[in-house]
C-alpha beads as a LAMMPS data file, in Angstrom:
LAMMPS data file: protein, C-alpha beads

392 atoms
391 bonds

1 atom types
1 bond types

-500.0 500.0 xlo xhi
-500.0 500.0 ylo yhi
-500.0 500.0 zlo zhi

Masses

1 110.0

Atoms # bond

1 1 1 -478.817 -13.019 206.375
2 1 1 -479.196 -16.585 207.854
3 1 1 -477.960 -16.609 211.365
4 1 1 -477.046 -19.906 213.356
5 1 1 -479.184 -20.999 216.045
6 1 1 -477.577 -20.788 219.734
7 1 1 -475.667 -23.819 221.201
8 1 1 -476.207 -24.381 224.883
9 1 1 -473.161 -26.134 227.120
10 1 1 -473.881 -27.741 230.240
11 1 1 -472.108 -25.199 233.105
12 1 1 -472.160 -24.509 236.837
13 1 1 -471.981 -20.734 237.901
14 1 1 -470.456 -20.988 241.283
15 1 1 -468.951 -18.479 244.081
16 1 1 -465.370 -19.511 245.517
17 1 1 -463.979 -17.364 248.172
18 1 1 -464.614 -13.609 247.195
19 1 1 -465.049 -14.428 243.492
20 1 1 -467.258 -16.134 241.198
21 1 1 -467.291 -17.754 237.615
22 1 1 -468.461 -20.343 235.109
23 1 1 -467.558 -23.686 235.918
24 1 1 -467.227 -26.368 232.806
25 1 1 -466.402 -30.235 232.803
26 1 1 -464.093 -30.350 230.120
27 1 1 -466.283 -33.411 228.491
28 1 1 -468.765 -31.185 228.246
29 1 1 -467.066 -28.523 225.848
30 1 1 -467.691 -28.366 222.135
31 1 1 -464.878 -30.566 220.602
32 1 1 -463.030 -27.401 219.030
33 1 1 -462.846 -26.039 222.663
34 1 1 -461.649 -29.332 224.536
35 1 1 -458.282 -28.037 223.407
36 1 1 -456.500 -25.035 224.460
37 1 1 -456.555 -22.214 221.426
38 1 1 -458.837 -19.660 219.398
39 1 1 -461.671 -21.547 219.529
40 1 1 -461.736 -22.126 223.550
41 1 1 -460.821 -18.618 224.067
42 1 1 -463.603 -17.319 221.758
43 1 1 -466.395 -19.547 223.338
44 1 1 -465.081 -18.394 226.847
45 1 1 -465.251 -14.306 225.700
46 1 1 -468.620 -15.081 224.500
47 1 1 -470.005 -16.811 227.684
48 1 1 -468.771 -14.333 229.985
49 1 1 -469.725 -11.264 227.505
50 1 1 -466.354 -9.852 226.636
51 1 1 -465.099 -7.999 224.876
52 1 1 -467.627 -5.221 226.123
53 1 1 -466.568 -1.657 225.485
54 1 1 -469.066 -0.387 227.785
55 1 1 -467.312 -2.206 230.782
56 1 1 -470.549 -4.008 232.016
57 1 1 -470.783 -7.800 230.401
58 1 1 -474.501 -7.004 230.009
59 1 1 -474.532 -9.645 227.287
60 1 1 -472.702 -12.339 229.156
61 1 1 -472.412 -14.138 232.602
62 1 1 -469.544 -11.717 233.751
63 1 1 -470.093 -9.266 236.442
64 1 1 -467.782 -6.694 235.071
65 1 1 -465.156 -6.734 237.618
66 1 1 -461.957 -8.895 237.831
67 1 1 -463.431 -11.051 240.608
68 1 1 -466.320 -11.936 238.590
69 1 1 -464.871 -12.470 235.024
70 1 1 -463.607 -16.030 235.092
71 1 1 -463.774 -19.145 234.106
72 1 1 -463.063 -22.625 235.155
73 1 1 -462.509 -26.009 233.374
74 1 1 -462.083 -29.039 235.294
75 1 1 -461.221 -32.898 234.354
76 1 1 -460.543 -36.139 235.903
77 1 1 -456.556 -36.189 236.138
78 1 1 -454.195 -38.305 234.691
79 1 1 -451.352 -36.782 236.968
80 1 1 -450.439 -39.381 239.783
81 1 1 -451.709 -39.172 242.901
82 1 1 -454.401 -36.344 241.906
83 1 1 -457.996 -36.517 241.688
84 1 1 -458.762 -33.705 239.097
85 1 1 -457.076 -31.186 236.884
86 1 1 -458.234 -27.410 237.457
87 1 1 -457.586 -24.881 234.724
88 1 1 -458.468 -21.140 235.336
89 1 1 -459.209 -18.547 232.579
90 1 1 -459.003 -14.966 233.642
91 1 1 -461.383 -13.157 231.229
92 1 1 -460.264 -9.477 230.343
93 1 1 -463.708 -7.217 230.301
94 1 1 -462.932 -4.653 227.695
95 1 1 -460.371 -6.535 225.504
96 1 1 -460.598 -9.910 223.265
97 1 1 -458.288 -11.575 225.818
98 1 1 -458.358 -14.642 228.366
99 1 1 -455.142 -14.591 230.289
100 1 1 -454.027 -18.063 231.204
101 1 1 -450.915 -17.257 233.198
102 1 1 -452.131 -17.745 236.574
103 1 1 -454.353 -19.479 239.148
104 1 1 -457.354 -17.942 241.305
105 1 1 -457.010 -18.940 244.409
106 1 1 -460.590 -18.101 245.627
107 1 1 -462.214 -20.235 242.926
108 1 1 -459.720 -23.280 243.842
109 1 1 -462.050 -23.347 246.944
110 1 1 -465.023 -24.440 244.487
111 1 1 -462.971 -26.852 242.381
112 1 1 -463.285 -29.586 244.772
113 1 1 -466.957 -29.418 245.312
114 1 1 -467.490 -29.246 241.513
115 1 1 -465.545 -31.906 240.897
116 1 1 -467.213 -34.085 243.351
117 1 1 -470.931 -32.945 242.543
118 1 1 -470.084 -33.721 238.732
119 1 1 -468.714 -37.026 239.370
120 1 1 -464.974 -36.520 238.497
121 1 1 -463.968 -37.893 241.495
122 1 1 -463.579 -41.507 242.222
123 1 1 -466.597 -42.642 244.429
124 1 1 -464.441 -44.447 246.916
125 1 1 -462.446 -41.356 247.874
126 1 1 -465.681 -39.803 248.887
127 1 1 -467.204 -40.053 252.451
128 1 1 -470.785 -39.793 252.794
129 1 1 -469.983 -37.814 256.096
130 1 1 -467.223 -35.855 257.139
131 1 1 -464.455 -34.362 254.862
132 1 1 -463.319 -35.472 251.517
133 1 1 -459.999 -34.571 250.683
134 1 1 -459.746 -33.698 246.741
135 1 1 -455.889 -33.697 245.097
136 1 1 -456.155 -30.792 242.662
137 1 1 -453.463 -30.559 239.922
138 1 1 -453.325 -26.727 239.089
139 1 1 -453.066 -26.742 235.488
140 1 1 -452.098 -23.412 234.628
141 1 1 -448.953 -23.172 237.365
142 1 1 -448.172 -27.106 237.589
143 1 1 -448.829 -27.286 241.268
144 1 1 -450.789 -29.444 243.745
145 1 1 -453.470 -27.918 245.795
146 1 1 -455.671 -29.998 248.345
147 1 1 -459.090 -29.104 249.124
148 1 1 -460.666 -30.317 252.343
149 1 1 -464.467 -30.388 251.205
150 1 1 -467.098 -31.041 254.217
151 1 1 -469.616 -33.879 253.269
152 1 1 -472.954 -34.280 254.784
153 1 1 -475.132 -37.420 253.566
154 1 1 -473.347 -38.144 250.655
155 1 1 -473.648 -34.728 249.185
156 1 1 -471.179 -31.630 249.341
157 1 1 -472.240 -29.438 252.334
158 1 1 -472.487 -25.855 251.502
159 1 1 -474.401 -24.075 253.800
160 1 1 -472.813 -23.311 257.280
161 1 1 -471.853 -20.716 259.809
162 1 1 -468.268 -19.889 258.486
163 1 1 -467.806 -15.989 257.727
164 1 1 -465.405 -14.916 255.206
165 1 1 -464.930 -10.945 254.679
166 1 1 -465.602 -9.854 251.596
167 1 1 -468.814 -12.351 251.124
168 1 1 -472.599 -11.410 252.623
169 1 1 -473.509 -14.775 253.819
170 1 1 -471.921 -17.459 255.982
171 1 1 -471.241 -21.074 254.468
172 1 1 -469.397 -24.167 255.088
173 1 1 -465.701 -23.738 255.721
174 1 1 -463.279 -25.413 253.163
175 1 1 -459.803 -25.451 254.011
176 1 1 -457.354 -25.236 250.931
177 1 1 -453.622 -25.971 251.209
178 1 1 -451.292 -24.910 248.411
179 1 1 -448.772 -27.534 248.230
180 1 1 -445.132 -25.885 247.398
181 1 1 -446.514 -22.822 246.229
182 1 1 -443.133 -21.337 245.133
183 1 1 -442.282 -20.703 241.281
184 1 1 -441.721 -24.263 239.527
185 1 1 -438.130 -23.646 239.170
186 1 1 -437.609 -22.951 242.978
187 1 1 -436.981 -19.183 242.550
188 1 1 -439.250 -17.682 245.029
189 1 1 -437.314 -14.660 244.615
190 1 1 -436.559 -14.329 240.973
191 1 1 -434.050 -11.063 241.603
192 1 1 -432.213 -13.297 244.275
193 1 1 -433.175 -10.803 246.660
194 1 1 -435.953 -10.368 249.416
195 1 1 -436.049 -6.343 248.739
196 1 1 -434.715 -4.775 245.648
197 1 1 -434.515 -1.246 244.369
198 1 1 -437.013 -1.340 241.569
199 1 1 -436.544 1.705 239.352
200 1 1 -439.556 2.794 237.420
201 1 1 -438.404 5.450 234.671
202 1 1 -440.536 8.986 235.238
203 1 1 -441.922 7.763 238.660
204 1 1 -438.998 6.546 240.968
205 1 1 -437.279 4.240 242.887
206 1 1 -439.311 1.890 245.204
207 1 1 -438.562 -0.787 247.658
208 1 1 -440.062 -4.007 246.176
209 1 1 -440.478 -7.695 247.411
210 1 1 -441.005 -9.675 244.261
211 1 1 -442.054 -13.116 245.010
212 1 1 -443.337 -16.307 243.180
213 1 1 -445.566 -17.688 245.783
214 1 1 -449.152 -18.602 245.169
215 1 1 -448.907 -16.058 242.256
216 1 1 -445.900 -13.983 241.406
217 1 1 -446.580 -10.755 243.131
218 1 1 -444.782 -7.265 243.713
219 1 1 -445.039 -6.129 247.289
220 1 1 -444.623 -2.116 247.609
221 1 1 -444.574 0.261 250.753
222 1 1 -447.829 2.065 250.927
223 1 1 -445.974 5.193 252.432
224 1 1 -443.594 5.337 249.623
225 1 1 -446.693 5.717 247.322
226 1 1 -448.289 8.453 249.495
227 1 1 -450.867 5.724 250.724
228 1 1 -451.631 4.757 254.452
229 1 1 -452.242 1.262 253.572
230 1 1 -456.149 1.492 254.837
231 1 1 -457.405 2.636 251.648
232 1 1 -460.771 1.129 250.118
233 1 1 -461.481 0.770 246.312
234 1 1 -462.557 4.201 245.456
235 1 1 -459.555 5.983 246.707
236 1 1 -457.587 4.013 244.132
237 1 1 -460.120 2.944 241.404
238 1 1 -461.318 6.809 241.197
239 1 1 -457.786 7.765 240.636
240 1 1 -456.924 7.012 236.750
241 1 1 -453.284 8.585 237.404
242 1 1 -453.111 5.969 240.459
243 1 1 -454.096 3.254 238.239
244 1 1 -451.594 4.201 235.344
245 1 1 -448.822 4.436 237.902
246 1 1 -449.506 0.737 239.326
247 1 1 -449.805 -0.581 235.785
248 1 1 -446.415 1.226 234.911
249 1 1 -444.776 -0.272 238.144
250 1 1 -446.278 -3.632 237.345
251 1 1 -444.910 -3.767 233.930
252 1 1 -441.481 -2.825 234.931
253 1 1 -441.314 -5.194 237.757
254 1 1 -442.606 -8.141 235.378
255 1 1 -439.497 -7.472 233.610
256 1 1 -437.134 -7.918 236.634
257 1 1 -439.050 -10.983 237.473
258 1 1 -438.350 -12.481 234.312
259 1 1 -441.932 -12.921 233.438
260 1 1 -441.702 -10.474 230.496
261 1 1 -438.758 -9.551 228.390
262 1 1 -440.174 -5.860 227.851
263 1 1 -442.758 -3.770 229.416
264 1 1 -444.747 -3.845 226.073
265 1 1 -445.812 -7.327 226.982
266 1 1 -447.313 -6.438 230.069
267 1 1 -450.639 -5.540 228.519
268 1 1 -450.842 -9.342 227.026
269 1 1 -450.044 -10.723 231.039
270 1 1 -452.593 -8.951 232.787
271 1 1 -453.294 -11.632 235.356
272 1 1 -449.833 -11.712 236.256
273 1 1 -448.034 -10.293 238.281
274 1 1 -450.083 -8.845 240.794
275 1 1 -449.240 -5.583 242.729
276 1 1 -449.798 -4.937 246.178
277 1 1 -448.774 -2.367 248.681
278 1 1 -448.344 -2.819 252.336
279 1 1 -448.258 -1.156 255.685
280 1 1 -447.991 -1.635 259.656
281 1 1 -451.494 -2.241 261.165
282 1 1 -454.001 0.684 261.720
283 1 1 -457.589 1.301 262.468
284 1 1 -459.909 1.319 259.882
285 1 1 -463.511 1.015 258.868
286 1 1 -463.864 -1.610 255.929
287 1 1 -466.243 -1.242 252.982
288 1 1 -468.840 -3.106 255.153
289 1 1 -468.587 -0.734 257.608
290 1 1 -467.053 -2.992 259.941
291 1 1 -464.692 -1.546 262.399
292 1 1 -460.973 -3.266 262.306
293 1 1 -458.490 -2.181 265.068
294 1 1 -455.135 -2.868 265.372
295 1 1 -455.354 -5.235 267.587
296 1 1 -457.358 -7.418 264.593
297 1 1 -454.446 -7.499 262.346
298 1 1 -451.016 -7.866 261.954
299 1 1 -450.294 -5.380 258.796
300 1 1 -452.245 -3.819 255.995
301 1 1 -452.352 -5.169 252.377
302 1 1 -453.889 -3.718 249.554
303 1 1 -453.741 -5.558 245.810
304 1 1 -454.604 -4.725 242.585
305 1 1 -456.330 -7.297 240.157
306 1 1 -456.458 -6.516 236.349
307 1 1 -455.616 -2.777 236.874
308 1 1 -458.209 -2.175 239.629
309 1 1 -457.849 -2.550 243.259
310 1 1 -459.297 -5.550 244.923
311 1 1 -462.576 -5.513 246.773
312 1 1 -460.996 -8.191 249.425
313 1 1 -457.720 -10.453 248.512
314 1 1 -457.190 -12.601 246.034
315 1 1 -456.562 -16.131 247.115
316 1 1 -453.299 -16.568 245.347
317 1 1 -452.062 -13.283 246.738
318 1 1 -452.950 -14.212 250.100
319 1 1 -450.798 -17.241 249.497
320 1 1 -447.697 -14.708 248.665
321 1 1 -448.658 -12.381 251.451
322 1 1 -448.445 -15.741 254.280
323 1 1 -445.155 -16.849 252.532
324 1 1 -443.523 -13.348 252.437
325 1 1 -444.802 -12.624 255.849
326 1 1 -442.743 -15.657 257.137
327 1 1 -439.461 -14.718 255.504
328 1 1 -437.621 -12.262 257.453
329 1 1 -436.456 -8.941 255.911
330 1 1 -439.218 -8.894 253.108
331 1 1 -441.338 -5.731 253.129
332 1 1 -444.437 -7.944 254.219
333 1 1 -442.425 -9.241 257.224
334 1 1 -441.190 -5.836 258.128
335 1 1 -444.935 -4.284 257.941
336 1 1 -445.620 -6.764 260.508
337 1 1 -442.877 -5.468 262.821
338 1 1 -440.797 -8.597 261.945
339 1 1 -442.390 -10.515 264.035
340 1 1 -444.810 -12.759 262.100
341 1 1 -445.075 -16.300 263.107
342 1 1 -446.618 -19.348 261.255
343 1 1 -449.859 -17.365 260.323
344 1 1 -450.687 -13.810 259.791
345 1 1 -453.894 -11.824 259.739
346 1 1 -454.087 -9.078 257.536
347 1 1 -456.410 -5.901 256.967
348 1 1 -458.102 -5.675 253.252
349 1 1 -460.587 -3.428 251.935
350 1 1 -463.817 -5.773 253.010
351 1 1 -461.955 -6.714 256.591
352 1 1 -459.460 -9.138 257.523
353 1 1 -458.214 -12.501 256.196
354 1 1 -455.879 -15.079 258.129
355 1 1 -453.319 -17.051 255.964
356 1 1 -450.389 -19.526 257.209
357 1 1 -447.153 -20.507 255.690
358 1 1 -444.192 -22.242 256.959
359 1 1 -440.860 -21.317 255.383
360 1 1 -437.293 -22.860 255.741
361 1 1 -433.780 -21.841 254.329
362 1 1 -432.278 -24.441 252.749
363 1 1 -428.687 -23.989 251.342
364 1 1 -429.180 -20.076 251.137
365 1 1 -432.347 -20.639 249.315
366 1 1 -435.929 -19.901 250.879
367 1 1 -438.569 -22.474 249.999
368 1 1 -442.215 -22.758 251.550
369 1 1 -443.814 -26.215 251.803
370 1 1 -447.439 -25.465 252.317
371 1 1 -449.669 -22.457 252.732
372 1 1 -453.125 -22.612 253.960
373 1 1 -456.608 -20.413 254.282
374 1 1 -459.817 -21.117 254.809
375 1 1 -462.604 -20.069 252.206
376 1 1 -465.974 -21.202 251.437
377 1 1 -467.810 -22.271 248.306
378 1 1 -471.448 -22.457 247.050
379 1 1 -473.155 -23.235 243.637
380 1 1 -475.408 -20.237 242.566
381 1 1 -476.865 -21.817 239.202
382 1 1 -476.640 -24.901 237.276
383 1 1 -477.934 -25.644 233.533
384 1 1 -476.484 -24.583 230.317
385 1 1 -474.886 -21.312 228.939
386 1 1 -476.307 -20.501 225.423
387 1 1 -473.877 -18.973 222.998
388 1 1 -474.288 -18.037 219.293
389 1 1 -473.340 -21.056 217.315
390 1 1 -471.244 -19.047 214.949
391 1 1 -468.426 -18.806 217.927
392 1 1 -467.150 -22.199 217.446

Bonds

1 1 1 2
2 1 2 3
3 1 3 4
4 1 4 5
5 1 5 6
6 1 6 7
7 1 7 8
8 1 8 9
9 1 9 10
10 1 10 11
11 1 11 12
12 1 12 13
13 1 13 14
14 1 14 15
15 1 15 16
16 1 16 17
17 1 17 18
18 1 18 19
19 1 19 20
20 1 20 21
21 1 21 22
22 1 22 23
23 1 23 24
24 1 24 25
25 1 25 26
26 1 26 27
27 1 27 28
28 1 28 29
29 1 29 30
30 1 30 31
31 1 31 32
32 1 32 33
33 1 33 34
34 1 34 35
35 1 35 36
36 1 36 37
37 1 37 38
38 1 38 39
39 1 39 40
40 1 40 41
41 1 41 42
42 1 42 43
43 1 43 44
44 1 44 45
45 1 45 46
46 1 46 47
47 1 47 48
48 1 48 49
49 1 49 50
50 1 50 51
51 1 51 52
52 1 52 53
53 1 53 54
54 1 54 55
55 1 55 56
56 1 56 57
57 1 57 58
58 1 58 59
59 1 59 60
60 1 60 61
61 1 61 62
62 1 62 63
63 1 63 64
64 1 64 65
65 1 65 66
66 1 66 67
67 1 67 68
68 1 68 69
69 1 69 70
70 1 70 71
71 1 71 72
72 1 72 73
73 1 73 74
74 1 74 75
75 1 75 76
76 1 76 77
77 1 77 78
78 1 78 79
79 1 79 80
80 1 80 81
81 1 81 82
82 1 82 83
83 1 83 84
84 1 84 85
85 1 85 86
86 1 86 87
87 1 87 88
88 1 88 89
89 1 89 90
90 1 90 91
91 1 91 92
92 1 92 93
93 1 93 94
94 1 94 95
95 1 95 96
96 1 96 97
97 1 97 98
98 1 98 99
99 1 99 100
100 1 100 101
101 1 101 102
102 1 102 103
103 1 103 104
104 1 104 105
105 1 105 106
106 1 106 107
107 1 107 108
108 1 108 109
109 1 109 110
110 1 110 111
111 1 111 112
112 1 112 113
113 1 113 114
114 1 114 115
115 1 115 116
116 1 116 117
117 1 117 118
118 1 118 119
119 1 119 120
120 1 120 121
121 1 121 122
122 1 122 123
123 1 123 124
124 1 124 125
125 1 125 126
126 1 126 127
127 1 127 128
128 1 128 129
129 1 129 130
130 1 130 131
131 1 131 132
132 1 132 133
133 1 133 134
134 1 134 135
135 1 135 136
136 1 136 137
137 1 137 138
138 1 138 139
139 1 139 140
140 1 140 141
141 1 141 142
142 1 142 143
143 1 143 144
144 1 144 145
145 1 145 146
146 1 146 147
147 1 147 148
148 1 148 149
149 1 149 150
150 1 150 151
151 1 151 152
152 1 152 153
153 1 153 154
154 1 154 155
155 1 155 156
156 1 156 157
157 1 157 158
158 1 158 159
159 1 159 160
160 1 160 161
161 1 161 162
162 1 162 163
163 1 163 164
164 1 164 165
165 1 165 166
166 1 166 167
167 1 167 168
168 1 168 169
169 1 169 170
170 1 170 171
171 1 171 172
172 1 172 173
173 1 173 174
174 1 174 175
175 1 175 176
176 1 176 177
177 1 177 178
178 1 178 179
179 1 179 180
180 1 180 181
181 1 181 182
182 1 182 183
183 1 183 184
184 1 184 185
185 1 185 186
186 1 186 187
187 1 187 188
188 1 188 189
189 1 189 190
190 1 190 191
191 1 191 192
192 1 192 193
193 1 193 194
194 1 194 195
195 1 195 196
196 1 196 197
197 1 197 198
198 1 198 199
199 1 199 200
200 1 200 201
201 1 201 202
202 1 202 203
203 1 203 204
204 1 204 205
205 1 205 206
206 1 206 207
207 1 207 208
208 1 208 209
209 1 209 210
210 1 210 211
211 1 211 212
212 1 212 213
213 1 213 214
214 1 214 215
215 1 215 216
216 1 216 217
217 1 217 218
218 1 218 219
219 1 219 220
220 1 220 221
221 1 221 222
222 1 222 223
223 1 223 224
224 1 224 225
225 1 225 226
226 1 226 227
227 1 227 228
228 1 228 229
229 1 229 230
230 1 230 231
231 1 231 232
232 1 232 233
233 1 233 234
234 1 234 235
235 1 235 236
236 1 236 237
237 1 237 238
238 1 238 239
239 1 239 240
240 1 240 241
241 1 241 242
242 1 242 243
243 1 243 244
244 1 244 245
245 1 245 246
246 1 246 247
247 1 247 248
248 1 248 249
249 1 249 250
250 1 250 251
251 1 251 252
252 1 252 253
253 1 253 254
254 1 254 255
255 1 255 256
256 1 256 257
257 1 257 258
258 1 258 259
259 1 259 260
260 1 260 261
261 1 261 262
262 1 262 263
263 1 263 264
264 1 264 265
265 1 265 266
266 1 266 267
267 1 267 268
268 1 268 269
269 1 269 270
270 1 270 271
271 1 271 272
272 1 272 273
273 1 273 274
274 1 274 275
275 1 275 276
276 1 276 277
277 1 277 278
278 1 278 279
279 1 279 280
280 1 280 281
281 1 281 282
282 1 282 283
283 1 283 284
284 1 284 285
285 1 285 286
286 1 286 287
287 1 287 288
288 1 288 289
289 1 289 290
290 1 290 291
291 1 291 292
292 1 292 293
293 1 293 294
294 1 294 295
295 1 295 296
296 1 296 297
297 1 297 298
298 1 298 299
299 1 299 300
300 1 300 301
301 1 301 302
302 1 302 303
303 1 303 304
304 1 304 305
305 1 305 306
306 1 306 307
307 1 307 308
308 1 308 309
309 1 309 310
310 1 310 311
311 1 311 312
312 1 312 313
313 1 313 314
314 1 314 315
315 1 315 316
316 1 316 317
317 1 317 318
318 1 318 319
319 1 319 320
320 1 320 321
321 1 321 322
322 1 322 323
323 1 323 324
324 1 324 325
325 1 325 326
326 1 326 327
327 1 327 328
328 1 328 329
329 1 329 330
330 1 330 331
331 1 331 332
332 1 332 333
333 1 333 334
334 1 334 335
335 1 335 336
336 1 336 337
337 1 337 338
338 1 338 339
339 1 339 340
340 1 340 341
341 1 341 342
342 1 342 343
343 1 343 344
344 1 344 345
345 1 345 346
346 1 346 347
347 1 347 348
348 1 348 349
349 1 349 350
350 1 350 351
351 1 351 352
352 1 352 353
353 1 353 354
354 1 354 355
355 1 355 356
356 1 356 357
357 1 357 358
358 1 358 359
359 1 359 360
360 1 360 361
361 1 361 362
362 1 362 363
363 1 363 364
364 1 364 365
365 1 365 366
366 1 366 367
367 1 367 368
368 1 368 369
369 1 369 370
370 1 370 371
371 1 371 372
372 1 372 373
373 1 373 374
374 1 374 375
375 1 375 376
376 1 376 377
377 1 377 378
378 1 378 379
379 1 379 380
380 1 380 381
381 1 381 382
382 1 382 383
383 1 383 384
384 1 384 385
385 1 385 386
386 1 386 387
387 1 387 388
388 1 388 389
389 1 389 390
390 1 390 391
391 1 391 392
C-alpha cells in the first residue's frame, strides 16, 4: 500500500506564561487549513498528537496536559487599530476535538513576541529598544488585548529576571492588558446575579459566582465542596469521583450561563466554562516546595482546565479572578474579606499571582474597563513540524 510522504510546515514552539504551544503564521498553513473547518482541525490534532488513547501525545508536540496541548494561529490584522489577529485552539488529548470557544491568557503573552519576530507587525511600530506595544485582536472572543513586549537592539528581549510561579526559570517581563474583558454582549453576570444558588441534581445546591470576564468561569466555595482551598494537583486529579463532580457542576453551570442548552453539550465545549473554588488565605506549601503564608496572599484559588486541576492558573481565569475580586458580593470578593482593591494576589498550586482589574457600576450593571497581569514568554524551538501528507 502506497503512503504519501510527510509535509512540513513552518512553526514555532513557545512558552507563554505557564503554558506552551505550537505557533503558526496563518500564511504558512496549507491552503485547506487557512480557513476554519475540518481540515484545519485535523492538521492541528495531528501536530499535537491527538487523539491519543494512551493520554501521552507521544506521536506529536503535545505535552499530555491541558497547559501543553495548545495551538496558536497569528496573522496580520484587518481590524482597525490592531496589529495582529490571534486565534487559539485548545486540543483535546484523548479525543478528536479542537475547542475554539475561548482564549488562552497565558499564551497571549507570547503572541506579540511571535508576531514581531515573524514580521507580522509594521516595522515603524517596533522600537529598537524599549517597549513595543502590540495591539492584538483575540479572534476567539472578539476582544482587544495589549501586549507590552520588551525590545533590545532590534529584537525581542526574552531573557530577564522576572520570576513567575509555575515557570522554572526567570525571563523578561511582559505586561498584558485585557481590554473590556467581559462577555461581548455586556453580560458580565449572565444570570444577573453576583451569586446564585446553583442546583446540581444528584450533588446538591452550591453558592456560585458565574462570570464572563477573561473566560466564562464558575466560582465555588471550597468549604462547600469539602476542600480547604490549599489543595495541590494530586488531591484533585488523583480522585476520579472529584473530577466527575466538578465536570457535572461545570455542565450545569454552563447551562445556567447560557453557554449551552443542555448538559450533554458540555462534552463538546471542554475549554469553557472553567470551574474554580475559592477560600480565604491560608498558609500552605506549593508544589515546588515554596512556603506561602497568609501574609503573601489575599485569597486561595484552585481552577480546573480540560477536566483536571491546573498546575498553576490559566491567564484568562486570572482575569476572571481579578474582576470578580473587585466586585462586592462575589464569592471571590468575599474570600478576600470583601477588602479587595484594584489588585489581588492569590495562591495557586505553584505559588502566587497578582492580577489587577478596575470595575465600576454603570446603570446598575457591572463593567470592567481593563484587567492586567505580568507574564513572560520564550521561544523554545523554531523550524518545521512534520505531519503525514494524507492529513490535509
